[in-house]
N, C-alpha and C positions, 0 to 999 in steps of 0.2 A: 635324332635317329633312334628308331625303336630297336630294342634288343630282341633277336629271334630266339624263341624257346627251342631248345634242341629236341629232335625227334629220335627216339631210340627204340628199335625193334630188336627182339631176341627170337631167332628161329631155334626151336628145340624139338626133341623127339627121339625116337628109336634109331639105332644104327641102321644106315641104309635108306632112311626115309627121304633123304635129299635136303637136309637142313642147310648144308653149305652151298649146294647148288641153288636152292631157293634164295639164300642170302645174297649170292652173287647177282641174281636177277634184280635185286633191289637197286643195284648200281645204275641201271638204266633209268631209274627214277631220281637220280641225284644223290643216292646214298653211298657212303663208304662202308665197305664190308670188312669186318674183323673176324677171323676164324679163331674161336676160343682155344682150339687145340694148339695154336702158336704159343700159348702161355703155359703149356704143360711143363711141369718141372722134370728134370732129367730122370729122377728116380721113378716118377710115374710113367714116363715113356718106357723105361726099362721093365717095369712091372707089366705094362700092356704087351710089350714085345715078347715077354717070356710067359705070358698068360698067368701071372701071379695076381693075387688079390690086391685091390687098392683099399687102403685104410682111410679113416676119417682124417688123420693127420695129413696125409698126402692131398686129400680133397680140399681140406682147409687151405693149405698152401696154394693149391691150384686156383681156387676161387678168389683168394686174396690177390693173386696175380691178375686174374681177369678183371676184377673190380678196379685195381690200381691202373691197369692199362686203359680201361674204359674212361676212368677219370682223366687220364692224359689225352685220350683221343677226342672226347666230346667237345672241348673248347675249340679244337682245330677243325672238327668235322661234325657240325651240328645236326647232320642227318647221317645217323650211324645204325648199322645192323650188325648184330653179333650172332654167330652160329655156334651153338654148343649143345650137347646132349642134355645137360641138366637132369641127370638121373634122379637126384634127390630133391624133394620139395623144400627142405630146409635151405638149400643153396639158391633155389628160385626166390624164396622169401628174403634171404640175405641180400641178394642182388637188388631186389625191390626196395629194401631198406636204404640202399645207397642211391638208387635211381627210381624213385617212386612213380615217375611218369613212363617208365619203360613198358613197352607193350609186348607181351609174350605171344608168340605165334607157334602153335603146335603143328609141325609138318607131319602129315600122316601118309602112309602108303601101305598097300596090302602086303601080307607076308611074302607071297611068291616074288613080287617085284623087289621088295627090300632084299631078299635073299639073293636074287640074281645080281642086283647092284653090288652087294658085298662080295660075291664071287668074282666079279669083274674089276673090283677096286684094285688099283696098283699103288696108290699113295695111301699110307696108313692102313694096310690090310689088317683085318681082324680074323682070327680063326673062328670057325663056326661054333665050337664049344664056348669060347670066350664071349662071343656075341650073344649066345643063348643066356649066359649068366648076366650079361648087361641088361638084356630084355627082362629077365626075371626080377632084376633089382629096380627097374624103372617104376617110380612111384606115380600113381595117378595124380595129375595136377589138380590142386584146389585153389590155386591163385587164379585171378582173372586171365583169360587167354582167348585167342581166336584160333581158328583152324584153317589151314589150307591143305588141300589134298593133292598129292604128287603121285598119282597112279599111272600117268601116261608118260611115254617118251616124248621128248621135245619140250619146248618152252611155252607154247601157246596157252595151254591150260593154266600153267603157273603165272604167266604174264598177266592174264586176265584177273586172277585171284589177287595177285600182289597189287595191281593197279586199283582194284576195288578196295583193298585193305588200306592202301596209302590215302585213298580219297575218303576213307571212313564210310564206305557203302557196302562192305562185305556182308553177305547174308549166309547163315543166320547170325544174329548179334553175338557178342562175346558170351562164351560159356563162363559161368561162375562156379567156382568150387563149392562143394557143400560146406555149410557152416555147422560143424558138429558141436 
């Protein structure tokens, strides 16, 4: 019996882009979805809820939790997708150190659509000022990644992009970060 190589995708991007929504759509292709926000430490949740800064110590704890959780999930769910903002490149790289075959997928949406989604959000609401700070801190990815665009309401546009991604036929090919 041959051993199946796990498939791990990570949807990441700006608040309101639809990372979690897109990750849930992977489920129809046999994937298990894990929302990285489920691993937020209590003190980080409190900081977000009170619009306080998040420091590197909190982020380190958070990403250590995500990494540990994914290590637990992958053996049971060899087709896994993780949804998380991944604001900082160093945490994307750290994740790839643990899961070198992980495929990052940047979920993009134009600003008016993202802002509307954030206004309508009832679970994990973010204040506009706090969201603007998160957006300003979002580092341009230099890791290998692909892009899906989530500018439309409904699932059809995303379904097609995810199906192509899963079948490794998405166009254009993966973007590579600059090698400075």
